[in-house]
MDTraj code that builds the backbone (N, CA, C; nanometers):
import mdtraj as md
import numpy as np

residues = "MET HIS GLU TRP PRO TRP VAL GLY ALA PHE PHE GLY ASN GLU GLY ALA PHE VAL GLU GLN VAL TRP ARG ASP THR SER ALA ALA GLU ALA GLY MET GLN PRO GLY ASP GLU VAL LEU GLU VAL ASN GLY VAL SER VAL LYS ASN GLU TYR ASP ILE TYR ARG ILE ILE PHE ASN HIS SER VAL GLY GLU SER LEU HIS PHE LEU VAL MET ARG ASP GLN LYS LYS GLN LEU GLU PHE GLU LEU LEU LEU GLN GLU PHE PRO GLN GLN PRO".split()
xyz = np.array([
    [-2.3066, 0.1115, 1.2482],
    [-2.3641, -0.0049, 1.3135],
    [-2.2669, -0.0568, 1.4205],
    [-2.3206, -0.0869, 1.5360],
    [-2.2372, -0.1294, 1.6487],
    [-2.1915, -0.2736, 1.6305],
    [-2.0639, -0.2988, 1.6536],
    [-2.0106, -0.4347, 1.6519],
    [-2.0179, -0.4908, 1.7933],
    [-2.0854, -0.6044, 1.8096],
    [-2.0926, -0.6692, 1.9404],
    [-1.9738, -0.7626, 1.9550],
    [-1.8927, -0.7434, 2.0590],
    [-1.7771, -0.8314, 2.0781],
    [-1.8177, -0.9657, 2.1380],
    [-1.7482, -1.0707, 2.0980],
    [-1.7647, -1.2010, 2.1637],
    [-1.6372, -1.2817, 2.1470],
    [-1.6244, -1.3864, 2.2272],
    [-1.5048, -1.4699, 2.2220],
    [-1.5331, -1.6055, 2.1588],
    [-1.6592, -1.6311, 2.1250],
    [-1.6943, -1.7578, 2.0626],
    [-1.7436, -1.8622, 2.1603],
    [-1.7809, -1.8183, 2.2809],
    [-1.8320, -1.9114, 2.3812],
    [-1.9604, -1.8550, 2.4413],
    [-2.0467, -1.9454, 2.4832],
    [-2.1688, -1.9087, 2.5549],
    [-2.1505, -1.9499, 2.6996],
    [-2.1797, -1.8574, 2.7901],
    [-2.1611, -1.8834, 2.9335],
    [-2.2975, -1.9020, 2.9984],
    [-2.3091, -2.0075, 3.0810],
    [-2.4382, -2.0437, 3.1369],
    [-2.4670, -1.9775, 3.2683],
    [-2.5904, -2.0000, 3.3155],
    [-2.6383, -1.9285, 3.4339],
    [-2.6172, -2.0043, 3.5640],
    [-2.5589, -2.1217, 3.5579],
    [-2.5264, -2.1930, 3.6818],
    [-2.3823, -2.1604, 3.7181],
    [-2.3610, -2.0455, 3.7772],
    [-2.2252, -2.0004, 3.8011],
    [-2.1718, -1.9368, 3.6752],
    [-2.0424, -1.9469, 3.6548],
    [-1.9789, -1.8839, 3.5383],
    [-1.9145, -1.9922, 3.4526],
    [-1.9949, -2.0898, 3.4137],
    [-1.9430, -2.2036, 3.3386],
    [-1.9592, -2.1831, 3.1882],
    [-1.8623, -2.2370, 3.1140],
    [-1.8715, -2.2377, 2.9685],
    [-1.9744, -2.3437, 2.9293],
    [-2.0791, -2.3011, 2.8580],
    [-2.1834, -2.3938, 2.8142],
    [-2.1530, -2.4495, 2.6756],
    [-2.1035, -2.3634, 2.5873],
    [-2.0807, -2.4041, 2.4489],
    [-1.9659, -2.3220, 2.3916],
    [-1.8897, -2.3846, 2.3021],
    [-1.7803, -2.3170, 2.2318],
    [-1.8015, -2.3390, 2.0824],
    [-1.7968, -2.2329, 2.0046],
    [-1.8181, -2.2422, 1.8603],
    [-1.6864, -2.2635, 1.7874],
    [-1.6919, -2.3423, 1.6795],
    [-1.5748, -2.3682, 1.5958],
    [-1.5204, -2.2398, 1.5354],
    [-1.3904, -2.2390, 1.5103],
    [-1.3243, -2.1285, 1.4400],
    [-1.3421, -1.9939, 1.5103],
    [-1.3415, -1.9971, 1.6428],
    [-1.3474, -1.8733, 1.7211],
    [-1.2255, -1.8697, 1.8125],
    [-1.2018, -1.7553, 1.8743],
    [-1.0836, -1.7451, 1.9606],
    [-1.0927, -1.8404, 2.0800],
    [-1.2130, -1.8628, 2.1329],
    [-1.2279, -1.9557, 2.2453],
    [-1.1910, -2.0979, 2.2032],
    [-1.2367, -2.1393, 2.0846],
    [-1.2065, -2.2734, 2.0350],
    [-1.0572, -2.2879, 2.0060],
    [-0.9995, -2.1883, 1.9410],
    [-0.8579, -2.1955, 1.9051],
    [-0.7690, -2.1985, 2.0289],
    [-0.8120, -2.1325, 2.1362],
    [-0.7326, -2.1307, 2.2594],
    [-0.7461, -2.2605, 2.3380],
    [-0.8520, -2.3370, 2.3116],
    [-0.8704, -2.4635, 2.3822],
    [-0.9717, -2.4583, 2.4947],
    [-1.0521, -2.3518, 2.5035],
    [-1.1565, -2.3450, 2.6047],
    [-1.2592, -2.4554, 2.5765],
    [-1.3124, -2.5155, 2.6819],
    [-1.4042, -2.6285, 2.6657],
    [-1.5304, -2.6088, 2.7486],
    [-1.6433, -2.6659, 2.6998],
    [-1.7640, -2.6661, 2.7834],
    [-1.7332, -2.7317, 2.9172],
    [-1.7848, -2.6738, 3.0231],
    [-1.7587, -2.7246, 3.1578],
    [-1.6506, -2.6476, 3.2306],
    [-1.5679, -2.5724, 3.1561],
    [-1.4683, -2.4876, 3.2223],
    [-1.5412, -2.3825, 3.3060],
    [-1.4922, -2.3576, 3.4256],
    [-1.5499, -2.2546, 3.5123],
    [-1.4620, -2.1307, 3.5052],
    [-1.5218, -2.0197, 3.4647],
    [-1.4472, -1.8946, 3.4553],
    [-1.4353, -1.8352, 3.5954],
    [-1.3117, -1.8104, 3.6374],
    [-1.2852, -1.7526, 3.7695],
    [-1.2637, -1.6020, 3.7604],
    [-1.1884, -1.5609, 3.6570],
    [-1.1562, -1.4191, 3.6403],
    [-1.1516, -1.3837, 3.4925],
    [-1.1876, -1.2590, 3.4633],
    [-1.1669, -1.2027, 3.3302],
    [-1.0912, -1.0720, 3.3492],
    [-0.9736, -1.0628, 3.2891],
    [-0.8866, -0.9450, 3.3040],
    [-0.8601, -0.9112, 3.4495],
    [-0.8431, -1.0144, 3.5316],
    [-0.8100, -0.9930, 3.6723],
    [-0.9275, -0.9617, 3.7620],
    [-1.0492, -0.9597, 3.7049],
    [-1.1699, -0.9304, 3.7837],
    [-1.2433, -1.0612, 3.8120],
    [-1.2690, -1.0901, 3.9390],
    [-1.3418, -1.2121, 3.9744],
    [-1.4832, -1.2063, 3.9193],
    [-1.5305, -1.3186, 3.8672],
    [-1.6665, -1.3260, 3.8144],
    [-1.7428, -1.4358, 3.8872],
    [-1.8730, -1.4114, 3.9085],
    [-1.9569, -1.5068, 3.9807],
    [-2.0610, -1.5721, 3.8909],
    [-2.0940, -1.5059, 3.7799],
    [-2.1969, -1.5591, 3.6913],
    [-2.1756, -1.5062, 3.5497],
    [-2.2622, -1.5491, 3.4588],
    [-2.2446, -1.5099, 3.3189],
    [-2.2625, -1.3601, 3.2987],
    [-2.3426, -1.2960, 3.3822],
    [-2.3627, -1.1507, 3.3674],
    [-2.2333, -1.0747, 3.3913],
    [-2.1551, -1.1191, 3.4900],
    [-2.0250, -1.0567, 3.5159],
    [-1.9343, -1.0704, 3.3935],
    [-1.9337, -1.1893, 3.3335],
    [-1.8477, -1.2134, 3.2166],
    [-1.8900, -1.1243, 3.1009],
    [-2.0206, -1.1245, 3.0694],
    [-2.0686, -1.0460, 2.9552],
    [-2.0486, -0.8965, 2.9777],
    [-2.0634, -0.8513, 3.1016],
    [-2.0443, -0.7079, 3.1304],
    [-1.9005, -0.6670, 3.0967],
    [-1.8035, -0.7498, 3.1321],
    [-1.6640, -0.7188, 3.1008],
    [-1.6415, -0.7231, 2.9496],
    [-1.6945, -0.8274, 2.8843],
    [-1.6773, -0.8385, 2.7391],
    [-1.7351, -0.7155, 2.6691],
    [-1.8559, -0.6752, 2.7064],
    [-1.9233, -0.5647, 2.6371],
    [-1.8619, -0.4284, 2.6693],
    [-1.7771, -0.4226, 2.7716],
    [-1.7058, -0.2978, 2.8014],
    [-1.5761, -0.2868, 2.7223],
    [-1.5523, -0.3829, 2.6336],
    [-1.4350, -0.3809, 2.5472],
    [-1.4803, -0.3855, 2.4017],
    [-1.3867, -0.3695, 2.3122],
    [-1.4198, -0.3587, 2.1703],
    [-1.3610, -0.4745, 2.0910],
    [-1.4243, -0.5011, 1.9760],
    [-1.3726, -0.6005, 1.8822],
    [-1.2268, -0.5659, 1.8508],
    [-1.1401, -0.6660, 1.8538],
    [-0.9985, -0.6452, 1.8274],
    [-0.9139, -0.6417, 1.9531],
    [-0.9771, -0.6187, 2.0694],
    [-0.9043, -0.6229, 2.1964],
    [-0.8956, -0.7685, 2.2440],
    [-0.8027, -0.7952, 2.3333],
    [-0.7898, -0.9286, 2.3922],
    [-0.8240, -0.9219, 2.5400],
    [-0.8847, -1.0290, 2.5895],
    [-0.9172, -1.0401, 2.7310],
    [-0.8494, -1.1646, 2.7877],
    [-0.8053, -1.1533, 2.9126],
    [-0.7371, -1.2626, 2.9815],
    [-0.8396, -1.3382, 3.0663],
    [-0.8564, -1.4671, 3.0377],
    [-0.9505, -1.5507, 3.1126],
    [-0.8732, -1.6493, 3.1991],
    [-0.9106, -1.6578, 3.3264],
    [-0.8588, -1.7602, 3.4169],
    [-0.9731, -1.8572, 3.4432],
    [-0.9523, -1.9856, 3.4116],
    [-1.0592, -2.0837, 3.4281],
    [-1.0106, -2.2026, 3.5099],
    [-1.1080, -2.2733, 3.5660],
    [-1.0811, -2.3969, 3.6389],
    [-1.1409, -2.5109, 3.5577],
    [-1.0594, -2.6134, 3.5313],
    [-1.1068, -2.7300, 3.4562],
    [-1.1101, -2.8504, 3.5486],
    [-1.2226, -2.9208, 3.5476],
    [-1.2386, -3.0435, 3.6283],
    [-1.2144, -3.0190, 3.7770],
    [-1.2411, -2.8987, 3.8221],
    [-1.2278, -2.8609, 3.9634],
    [-1.0873, -2.8823, 4.0182],
    [-0.9869, -2.8924, 3.9300],
    [-0.8524, -2.9153, 3.9832],
    [-0.7417, -2.8436, 3.9084],
    [-0.7653, -2.8034, 3.7845],
    [-0.6565, -2.7489, 3.7042],
    [-0.6924, -2.6081, 3.6573],
    [-0.6098, -2.5100, 3.6939],
    [-0.6325, -2.3735, 3.6479],
    [-0.5620, -2.3510, 3.5146],
    [-0.6348, -2.2922, 3.4221],
    [-0.5809, -2.2612, 3.2897],
    [-0.6010, -2.1139, 3.2607],
    [-0.5123, -2.0588, 3.1791],
    [-0.5241, -1.9189, 3.1396],
    [-0.5359, -1.9106, 2.9882],
    [-0.6264, -1.8242, 2.9432],
    [-0.6490, -1.8038, 2.8009],
    [-0.6449, -1.6556, 2.7693],
    [-0.5828, -1.6212, 2.6601],
    [-0.5860, -1.4846, 2.6077],
    [-0.6770, -1.4897, 2.4851],
    [-0.7957, -1.4312, 2.4964],
    [-0.8955, -1.4449, 2.3907],
    [-0.9186, -1.3124, 2.3192],
    [-0.9055, -1.3171, 2.1882],
    [-0.9305, -1.2003, 2.1043],
    [-1.0800, -1.1809, 2.0888],
    [-1.1259, -1.0580, 2.1090],
    [-1.2674, -1.0280, 2.0877],
    [-1.2939, -1.0160, 1.9385],
    [-1.3843, -1.0997, 1.8910],
    [-1.4244, -1.0989, 1.7507],
    [-1.5619, -1.0355, 1.7392],
    [-1.6009, -1.0035, 1.6160],
    [-1.7342, -0.9481, 1.5942],
    [-1.8359, -1.0594, 1.6022],
    [-1.9424, -1.0365, 1.6778],
    [-2.0489, -1.1356, 1.6881],
    [-2.1057, -1.1601, 1.5494],
    [-2.1194, -1.2872, 1.5075],
    [-2.1649, -1.3141, 1.3697],
    [-2.3072, -1.2638, 1.3468],
    [-2.3296, -1.2099, 1.2286],
    [-2.4630, -1.1591, 1.1930],
    [-2.5554, -1.2763, 1.1626],
    [-2.6807, -1.2588, 1.1982],
    [-2.7792, -1.3613, 1.1631],
    [-2.8071, -1.3549, 1.0140],
    [-2.8277, -1.4693, 0.9482],
    [-2.8538, -1.4683, 0.8037],
    [-2.9867, -1.4021, 0.7712],
])
top = md.Topology()
chain = top.add_chain()
for i, resn in enumerate(residues, 1):
    res = top.add_residue(resn, chain, resSeq=i)
    for name in ("N", "CA", "C"):
        top.add_atom(name, md.element.get_by_symbol(name[0]), res)
traj = md.Trajectory(xyz[None], top)
């Protein structure tokens, strides 16, 4: 069975913004917040959520990805996020 990688955040379709962050995930533990704009993942510029998900899905659970984000349109932050297994539906 294929493990789907995720970082614990949902990225929205208005640009590459973080829409939601789930508790007890690598995104939450690193301090990523809703409203953060993702600029790059692993050094690759991203324009929308499809770019982000394409990079995530080209990696495997257990790998880490480097996220560069802009917070409040003024502060750049960097996160190293471990890819976790997407939780199974009950």
